[in-house]
C-alpha positions in Angstrom: -3.4 -14.3 -8.8 -7.2 -16.2 -9.5 -8.8 -16.8 -5.9 -11.8 -19.0 -5.8 -12.6 -22.5 -5.5 -13.4 -24.7 -9.0 -12.4 -24.7 -12.4 -12.3 -21.3 -14.6 -14.8 -19.8 -17.0 -12.7 -21.0 -20.0 -14.6 -18.3 -22.0 -13.8 -15.5 -19.7 -10.1 -16.0 -19.8 -7.8 -14.3 -22.0 -5.7 -16.3 -24.4 -1.7 -15.2 -23.8 1.7 -16.2 -25.1 5.2 -15.2 -25.4 5.7 -13.8 -29.4 8.7 -12.5 -31.3 8.1 -8.9 -32.6 10.2 -6.5 -34.1 11.2 -3.1 -33.6 12.6 -0.4 -36.7 15.7 -1.0 -36.4 15.5 -4.8 -36.9 15.8 -6.1 -33.3 13.3 -8.9 -32.6 12.4 -9.7 -29.0 9.2 -11.2 -27.1 6.5 -9.7 -25.9 3.7 -11.2 -23.9 0.3 -10.8 -25.8 -2.9 -11.5 -24.1 -6.1 -11.5 -26.5 -9.4 -10.7 -24.9 -11.9 -13.5 -24.8 -14.3 -11.3 -26.9 -14.2 -8.1 -29.4 -11.6 -5.9 -28.4 -12.5 -2.3 -26.7 -9.0 -1.0 -27.5 -5.3 -2.2 -26.7 -3.3 -1.7 -23.3 0.9 -2.0 -23.3 2.2 -2.7 -20.4 6.1 -1.5 -19.3 7.7 -3.9 -17.0 9.7 -3.1 -14.1 13.3 -3.4 -13.6 12.6 -7.2 -12.9 11.5 -8.3 -16.4 8.5 -9.8 -18.1 8.2 -12.0 -14.9 4.7 -14.0 -13.6 3.5 -10.9 -12.2 3.8 -8.4 -15.2 2.8 -11.5 -17.6 -0.7 -11.9 -15.0 -1.2 -7.9 -14.9 -1.3 -8.3 -18.8 -3.8 -10.9 -18.9 -5.7 -8.8 -16.3 -6.0 -6.0 -18.9 -6.8 -8.8 -21.8 -9.7 -10.1 -19.1 -11.2 -6.9 -19.4 -11.7 -6.8 -22.7 -8.6 -5.0 -24.0 -5.6 -6.5 -26.7 -2.6 -6.7 -24.4 1.0 -6.8 -24.5 4.0 -6.6 -22.5 7.4 -6.2 -24.6 10.5 -7.6 -23.2 12.7 -4.5 -22.8 15.7 -6.2 -21.5 16.3 -8.4 -24.3 18.2 -5.8 -25.8 20.6 -6.7 -23.3 19.8 -10.6 -22.5 17.1 -12.6 -24.0 14.5 -14.1 -21.3 15.4 -12.1 -18.2 13.1 -12.6 -15.5 13.7 -11.6 -12.0 12.2 -11.8 -8.6 12.2 -8.9 -5.9 15.1 -9.9 -3.4 17.7 -7.1 -2.7 20.0 -8.7 -5.3 17.5 -8.7 -8.2 16.7 -5.3 -7.4 20.9 -4.7 -8.1 20.8 -6.9 -11.5 17.7 -5.4 -12.7 19.1 -1.8 -12.4 22.2 -2.9 -13.9 20.2 -4.1 -16.8 18.0 -0.5 -17.1 21.8 1.1 -16.9 22.6 -0.7 -20.2 19.7 0.2 -22.2 19.4 3.3 -24.9 16.7 5.5 -24.2 15.9 5.4 -28.3 16.0 1.7 -28.4 13.7 1.2 -25.9 11.0 3.9 -27.1 11.8 1.6 -30.2 10.5 -1.5 -28.7 7.4 0.4 -26.9 6.9 1.5 -30.5 6.7 -1.9 -31.7 4.4 -3.3 -29.0 2.1 -0.3 -30.1 2.2 -1.0 -34.0 1.4 -4.9 -32.9 -2.1 -4.0 -31.4 -3.2 -0.7 -32.4 -5.4 -2.8 -35.0 -7.9 -3.2 -31.9 -8.1 0.4 -31.7 -6.8 3.2 -29.3 -3.9 2.4 -27.9 -3.0 3.0 -24.1 0.0 2.5 -21.8 0.8 1.5 -18.5 3.8 1.0 -16.5 5.2 0.3 -13.0 8.3 1.6 -11.5 10.7 2.0 -14.5 8.3 1.3 -16.5 6.2 4.1 -15.0 8.8 6.3 -16.0 8.8 5.0 -19.6 4.8 5.4 -19.4 5.3 9.0 -18.6 7.9 9.6 -21.6 5.9 7.6 -23.8 3.1 9.7 -23.4 5.5 12.8 -24.3 6.7 10.7 -27.1 4.7 7.9 -29.0 1.2 7.8 -30.2 -0.9 6.9 -27.6 -3.9 7.9 -26.1 -3.1 7.9 -22.3 -1.0 6.9 -19.8 -0.8 5.2 -16.4 2.4 5.8 -14.7 2.7 3.4 -11.0 5.1 5.0 -8.6 7.3 5.8 -11.5 11.1 6.5 -10.3 12.7 9.3 -11.9 9.9 11.3 -13.8 11.3 14.1 -12.1 14.3 14.0 -14.2 12.0 13.7 -17.4 9.8 16.8 -16.7 10.9 19.2 -19.8 9.1 17.0 -21.6 5.4 17.0 -21.6 2.4 14.7 -22.0 0.6 15.1 -25.3 -2.0 12.8 -23.7 -4.3 11.9 -20.5 -1.9 11.0 -17.9 -3.1 9.3 -14.4 -0.5 9.1 -12.0 -0.3 6.5 -8.8 1.8 7.1 -5.8 2.4 5.2 -2.3 2.9 8.1 0.6 5.2 5.7 2.1 7.2 5.4 -0.9 11.0 5.9 0.2 11.7 6.1 -3.3 9.9 8.4 -4.4 9.4 11.3 -1.7 6.1 13.7 -1.8 8.3 16.5 -2.4 9.1 14.8 -5.7 5.1 14.2 -6.3 4.6 17.8 -5.4 7.1 18.8 -8.5 5.6 16.5 -10.8 1.8 17.8 -10.2 3.5 21.5 -11.1 5.0 20.2 -13.9 1.8 18.2 -15.3 -1.3 20.3 -14.2 -3.5 18.3 -16.1 -2.4 14.9 -14.5 -4.9 13.0 -12.5 -2.6 12.2 -9.0 -3.8 9.5 -6.6 -2.1 9.2 -3.5 -2.4 6.2 -1.5 -1.8 6.4 2.4 0.0 3.2 4.1 1.1 2.1 0.9 4.8 2.1 -0.3 6.8 1.0 -3.4 5.3 -1.4 -5.2 2.3 -1.6 -4.0 0.7 -3.3 -6.9 2.9 -6.5 -7.0 1.4 -9.4 -5.1 5.1 -11.1 -5.0 6.5 -8.0 -2.9 6.3 -7.5 1.3 5.0 -4.1 -0.1 2.0 -5.3 -1.5 -1.0 -3.5 0.0 -4.3 -5.4 -1.5 -6.7 -2.4 -0.7 -4.5 0.2 -2.8 -4.0 -2.1 -5.8 -7.5 -2.4 -5.9 -8.4 1.0 -5.5 -5.7 1.5 -8.3 -6.7 -0.8 -10.7 -10.4 0.5 -10.4 -9.3 3.5 -11.0 -6.9 2.9 -14.1 -9.4 0.7 -15.6 -12.2 3.7 -15.8 -9.7 6.1 -17.2 -9.2 3.5 -19.9 -12.9 2.9 -20.4 -12.9 6.9 -21.1 -9.9 7.1 -23.5 -9.5 3.6 -25.1 -13.2 1.9 -25.0 -15.3 5.0 -26.0 -14.0 5.4 -29.5 -14.0 1.8 -30.2 -17.4 1.2 -29.6 -18.3 3.9 -31.5 -16.6 3.0 -34.1 -17.9 -0.6 -33.8 -21.9 0.9 -33.5 -20.8 3.0 -37.0 -19.9 0.0 -38.7 -22.8 -1.9 -37.7 
């Protein structure tokens, strides 16, 4: 959410819109695609929560574009029904979980793969996911061609630990997250010893989302700073080196 007084600097704002892309099985679905204001320094795939590609996820995607990345958020629920966007009330939580249960893992990975294919022209591709998307970010790090991954409070990652990440991965967890006890975080640490783990004291589940009661501005800002540095290390370096070589 943009703050401050006065008109925005249009040259610094990303250009973003819904576009239609296709998975390898022929499924056509929407994705929120945001272009950076200047030369791309890599690409970031934003993996949604259980609430669809709603205004919050679109804002997050725009935020990564503003930092110089081609960013895309695939509408993974389009496999169930087109255009699903939920809020954060309890009824929305129940509805969102219902949609997740209707998805097939191979189809979800095919849709994420399609999003990767759309943006890989920009250079190395990283993924970042929130909630259920955090779990899928972990799975993407294990099974898809990404350079790095960031998982925010990914519920259910402990059920995926037979898979091992093939790229650098960073985790963000809230110390007060009732959905993901710290004992689960310790299991993930043991299974992924090379992972980078950050625990945010006083923060609960969904602390990054400014539309939720659990929003923690301090934790969100610090996690974003760390995520951007992580992406800069693993995405920007290669893109900038390639640009210098071409020049």
